[in-house]
A tleap script that builds the chain and sets N, CA, C and O, in Angstrom:
source leaprc.protein.ff14SB
mol = sequence {
  NMET PRO PRO ALA LYS GLY MET SER GLU LEU
  ALA ARG GLN THR GLY LEU SER CYS GLU GLN
  LEU TYR ARG SER PHE SER GLU GLU GLY ASN
  PRO THR LEU ARG THR PRO LEU ALA VAL MET
  LYS ALA LEU GLY VAL GLU MET SER ALA ARG
  PRO ALA GLY VAL ARG CLYS
}
set mol.1.N position { 64.844 91.289 13.805 }
set mol.1.CA position { 63.893 91.853 14.748 }
set mol.1.C position { 62.884 92.677 13.965 }
set mol.1.O position { 63.264 93.453 13.089 }
set mol.2.N position { 61.609 92.516 14.269 }
set mol.2.CA position { 60.594 93.310 13.577 }
set mol.2.C position { 60.805 94.797 13.801 }
set mol.2.O position { 61.173 95.197 14.905 }
set mol.3.N position { 60.585 95.631 12.790 }
set mol.3.CA position { 60.825 97.067 12.917 }
set mol.3.C position { 60.019 97.726 14.022 }
set mol.3.O position { 60.445 98.748 14.559 }
set mol.4.N position { 58.869 97.171 14.377 }
set mol.4.CA position { 58.022 97.778 15.401 }
set mol.4.C position { 58.660 97.707 16.784 }
set mol.4.O position { 58.276 98.462 17.678 }
set mol.5.N position { 59.613 96.824 16.970 }
set mol.5.CA position { 60.267 96.678 18.267 }
set mol.5.C position { 61.638 97.329 18.216 }
set mol.5.O position { 62.509 96.882 17.469 }
set mol.6.N position { 61.839 98.373 18.997 }
set mol.6.CA position { 63.151 98.985 19.087 }
set mol.6.C position { 64.006 98.233 20.090 }
set mol.6.O position { 63.489 97.484 20.919 }
set mol.7.N position { 65.304 98.431 20.016 }
set mol.7.CA position { 66.214 97.742 20.925 }
set mol.7.C position { 65.951 98.138 22.369 }
set mol.7.O position { 66.049 97.295 23.261 }
set mol.8.N position { 65.619 99.403 22.624 }
set mol.8.CA position { 65.336 99.838 23.998 }
set mol.8.C position { 64.115 99.126 24.556 }
set mol.8.O position { 64.111 98.705 25.712 }
set mol.9.N position { 63.082 98.989 23.738 }
set mol.9.CA position { 61.870 98.288 24.173 }
set mol.9.C position { 62.161 96.809 24.390 }
set mol.9.O position { 61.672 96.214 25.351 }
set mol.10.N position { 62.945 96.218 23.514 }
set mol.10.CA position { 63.316 94.815 23.668 }
set mol.10.C position { 64.130 94.623 24.946 }
set mol.10.O position { 63.926 93.651 25.672 }
set mol.11.N position { 65.042 95.538 25.218 }
set mol.11.CA position { 65.833 95.472 26.444 }
set mol.11.C position { 64.923 95.560 27.668 }
set mol.11.O position { 65.097 94.812 28.631 }
set mol.12.N position { 63.962 96.464 27.629 }
set mol.12.CA position { 63.037 96.611 28.752 }
set mol.12.C position { 62.246 95.323 28.974 }
set mol.12.O position { 62.083 94.880 30.111 }
set mol.13.N position { 61.761 94.730 27.902 }
set mol.13.CA position { 60.937 93.531 28.018 }
set mol.13.C position { 61.726 92.305 28.461 }
set mol.13.O position { 61.171 91.406 29.092 }
set mol.14.N position { 63.005 92.261 28.138 }
set mol.14.CA position { 63.818 91.099 28.495 }
set mol.14.C position { 64.541 91.268 29.828 }
set mol.14.O position { 65.013 90.293 30.411 }
set mol.15.N position { 64.626 92.510 30.306 }
set mol.15.CA position { 65.383 92.752 31.531 }
set mol.15.C position { 66.880 92.820 31.289 }
set mol.15.O position { 67.667 92.810 32.236 }
set mol.16.N position { 67.276 92.889 30.031 }
set mol.16.CA position { 68.685 93.003 29.671 }
set mol.16.C position { 68.953 94.418 29.189 }
set mol.16.O position { 68.022 95.138 28.829 }
set mol.17.N position { 70.211 94.821 29.178 }
set mol.17.CA position { 70.539 96.150 28.663 }
set mol.17.C position { 70.715 96.073 27.150 }
set mol.17.O position { 70.942 94.998 26.595 }
set mol.18.N position { 70.609 97.221 26.491 }
set mol.18.CA position { 70.854 97.268 25.042 }
set mol.18.C position { 72.254 96.755 24.737 }
set mol.18.O position { 72.464 96.019 23.772 }
set mol.19.N position { 73.204 97.152 25.566 }
set mol.19.CA position { 74.589 96.714 25.359 }
set mol.19.C position { 74.694 95.191 25.428 }
set mol.19.O position { 75.371 94.575 24.605 }
set mol.20.N position { 74.024 94.586 26.411 }
set mol.20.CA position { 74.049 93.124 26.527 }
set mol.20.C position { 73.459 92.466 25.282 }
set mol.20.O position { 73.994 91.474 24.785 }
set mol.21.N position { 72.367 93.016 24.787 }
set mol.21.CA position { 71.737 92.446 23.600 }
set mol.21.C position { 72.644 92.567 22.382 }
set mol.21.O position { 72.853 91.590 21.662 }
set mol.22.N position { 73.184 93.762 22.149 }
set mol.22.CA position { 74.076 93.953 21.004 }
set mol.22.C position { 75.289 93.035 21.103 }
set mol.22.O position { 75.678 92.410 20.116 }
set mol.23.N position { 75.886 92.952 22.287 }
set mol.23.CA position { 77.071 92.125 22.481 }
set mol.23.C position { 76.740 90.642 22.278 }
set mol.23.O position { 77.507 89.912 21.649 }
set mol.24.N position { 75.604 90.203 22.810 }
set mol.24.CA position { 75.225 88.795 22.704 }
set mol.24.C position { 75.028 88.340 21.268 }
set mol.24.O position { 75.381 87.217 20.909 }
set mol.25.N position { 74.456 89.225 20.441 }
set mol.25.CA position { 74.125 88.835 19.079 }
set mol.25.C position { 75.105 89.354 18.031 }
set mol.25.O position { 74.828 89.308 16.833 }
set mol.26.N position { 76.259 89.852 18.496 }
set mol.26.CA position { 77.296 90.273 17.553 }
set mol.26.C position { 78.018 89.025 17.032 }
set mol.26.O position { 77.796 87.920 17.528 }
set mol.27.N position { 78.873 89.209 16.037 }
set mol.27.CA position { 79.630 88.073 15.491 }
set mol.27.C position { 80.474 87.398 16.559 }
set mol.27.O position { 80.652 86.180 16.534 }
set mol.28.N position { 80.994 88.180 17.495 }
set mol.28.CA position { 81.836 87.632 18.552 }
set mol.28.C position { 81.019 87.178 19.756 }
set mol.28.O position { 81.563 86.601 20.698 }
set mol.29.N position { 79.732 87.434 19.727 }
set mol.29.CA position { 78.879 87.113 20.869 }
set mol.29.C position { 78.769 85.620 21.107 }
set mol.29.O position { 78.877 84.811 20.185 }
set mol.30.N position { 78.554 85.279 22.352 }
set mol.30.CA position { 78.385 83.883 22.741 }
set mol.30.C position { 77.338 83.853 23.857 }
set mol.30.O position { 77.665 83.583 25.012 }
set mol.31.N position { 76.079 84.133 23.505 }
set mol.31.CA position { 75.057 84.250 24.544 }
set mol.31.C position { 74.735 82.913 25.197 }
set mol.31.O position { 74.846 81.857 24.576 }
set mol.32.N position { 74.337 82.980 26.453 }
set mol.32.CA position { 73.806 81.784 27.094 }
set mol.32.C position { 72.421 81.545 26.508 }
set mol.32.O position { 71.873 82.430 25.851 }
set mol.33.N position { 71.858 80.395 26.727 }
set mol.33.CA position { 70.534 80.077 26.196 }
set mol.33.C position { 69.480 81.032 26.740 }
set mol.33.O position { 68.479 81.295 26.074 }
set mol.34.N position { 69.693 81.548 27.932 }
set mol.34.CA position { 68.740 82.461 28.567 }
set mol.34.C position { 68.471 83.695 27.707 }
set mol.34.O position { 67.330 84.146 27.607 }
set mol.35.N position { 69.511 84.237 27.093 }
set mol.35.CA position { 69.352 85.475 26.320 }
set mol.35.C position { 68.455 85.296 25.103 }
set mol.35.O position { 67.475 86.030 24.975 }
set mol.36.N position { 68.741 84.349 24.193 }
set mol.36.CA position { 67.832 84.204 23.054 }
set mol.36.C position { 66.425 83.778 23.465 }
set mol.36.O position { 65.457 84.158 22.807 }
set mol.37.N position { 66.289 83.002 24.532 }
set mol.37.CA position { 64.951 82.624 24.993 }
set mol.37.C position { 64.178 83.839 25.487 }
set mol.37.O position { 62.979 83.953 25.232 }
set mol.38.N position { 64.848 84.746 26.191 }
set mol.38.CA position { 64.194 85.968 26.667 }
set mol.38.C position { 63.771 86.842 25.491 }
set mol.38.O position { 62.685 87.423 25.507 }
set mol.39.N position { 64.619 86.937 24.477 }
set mol.39.CA position { 64.294 87.729 23.287 }
set mol.39.C position { 63.123 87.096 22.545 }
set mol.39.O position { 62.205 87.797 22.117 }
set mol.40.N position { 63.150 85.790 22.393 }
set mol.40.CA position { 62.052 85.101 21.712 }
set mol.40.C position { 60.734 85.315 22.437 }
set mol.40.O position { 59.703 85.550 21.805 }
set mol.41.N position { 60.764 85.236 23.753 }
set mol.41.CA position { 59.540 85.453 24.533 }
set mol.41.C position { 59.015 86.872 24.316 }
set mol.41.O position { 57.815 87.072 24.125 }
set mol.42.N position { 59.913 87.851 24.346 }
set mol.42.CA position { 59.515 89.249 24.153 }
set mol.42.C position { 58.927 89.480 22.762 }
set mol.42.O position { 58.055 90.330 22.586 }
set mol.43.N position { 59.405 88.724 21.779 }
set mol.43.CA position { 58.923 88.874 20.408 }
set mol.43.C position { 57.710 87.994 20.111 }
set mol.43.O position { 57.142 88.054 19.020 }
set mol.44.N position { 57.317 87.176 21.090 }
set mol.44.CA position { 56.166 86.302 20.885 }
set mol.44.C position { 56.474 85.095 20.017 }
set mol.44.O position { 55.611 84.608 19.287 }
set mol.45.N position { 57.713 84.613 20.099 }
set mol.45.CA position { 58.150 83.470 19.298 }
set mol.45.C position { 58.450 82.307 20.237 }
set mol.45.O position { 59.030 82.497 21.306 }
set mol.46.N position { 58.054 81.110 19.836 }
set mol.46.CA position { 58.354 79.913 20.613 }
set mol.46.C position { 59.318 79.025 19.837 }
set mol.46.O position { 59.371 79.063 18.608 }
set mol.47.N position { 60.076 78.229 20.578 }
set mol.47.CA position { 60.996 77.283 19.972 }
set mol.47.C position { 60.557 75.889 20.401 }
set mol.47.O position { 60.119 75.686 21.534 }
set mol.48.N position { 60.676 74.944 19.498 }
set mol.48.CA position { 60.361 73.565 19.854 }
set mol.48.C position { 61.472 72.665 19.338 }
set mol.48.O position { 62.240 73.046 18.455 }
set mol.49.N position { 61.543 71.486 19.891 }
set mol.49.CA position { 62.555 70.518 19.482 }
set mol.49.C position { 61.858 69.222 19.091 }
set mol.49.O position { 60.809 68.874 19.634 }
set mol.50.N position { 62.454 68.523 18.148 }
set mol.50.CA position { 61.944 67.215 17.758 }
set mol.50.C position { 63.152 66.337 17.462 }
set mol.50.O position { 64.238 66.850 17.191 }
set mol.51.N position { 62.976 65.037 17.510 }
set mol.51.CA position { 64.101 64.147 17.242 }
set mol.51.C position { 64.683 64.399 15.851 }
set mol.51.O position { 63.953 64.707 14.909 }
set mol.52.N position { 65.983 64.265 15.736 }
set mol.52.CA position { 66.649 64.453 14.448 }
set mol.52.C position { 66.075 63.488 13.421 }
set mol.52.O position { 65.776 62.337 13.738 }
set mol.53.N position { 65.925 63.958 12.206 }
set mol.53.CA position { 65.428 63.121 11.127 }
set mol.53.C position { 63.919 63.066 11.021 }
set mol.53.O position { 63.393 62.511 10.056 }
set mol.54.N position { 63.209 63.626 11.985 }
set mol.54.CA position { 61.749 63.632 11.948 }
set mol.54.C position { 61.300 64.914 11.279 }
set mol.54.O position { 61.668 66.005 11.714 }
set mol.55.N position { 60.513 64.795 10.234 }
set mol.55.CA position { 60.016 65.976 9.515 }
set mol.55.C position { 58.535 66.126 9.751 }
set mol.55.O position { 57.816 65.148 9.955 }
set mol.56.N position { 58.092 67.364 9.721 }
set mol.56.CA position { 56.658 67.647 9.860 }
set mol.56.C position { 55.956 67.395 8.572 }
set mol.56.O position { 54.741 67.575 8.485 }
savepdb mol mol.pdb
quit
């Protein structure tokens, strides 16, 4: 996570609690797809998919 974004601000932007974020991304965490997508959106990051074996 970029240093400019604190966990409290990230929690506010995602609608999740700090505890939920820490728990989701801990070694034992098992987040649903919704959680990392919400974090990515808050950080201004997009994810894309392409067929396996296809390189840019």
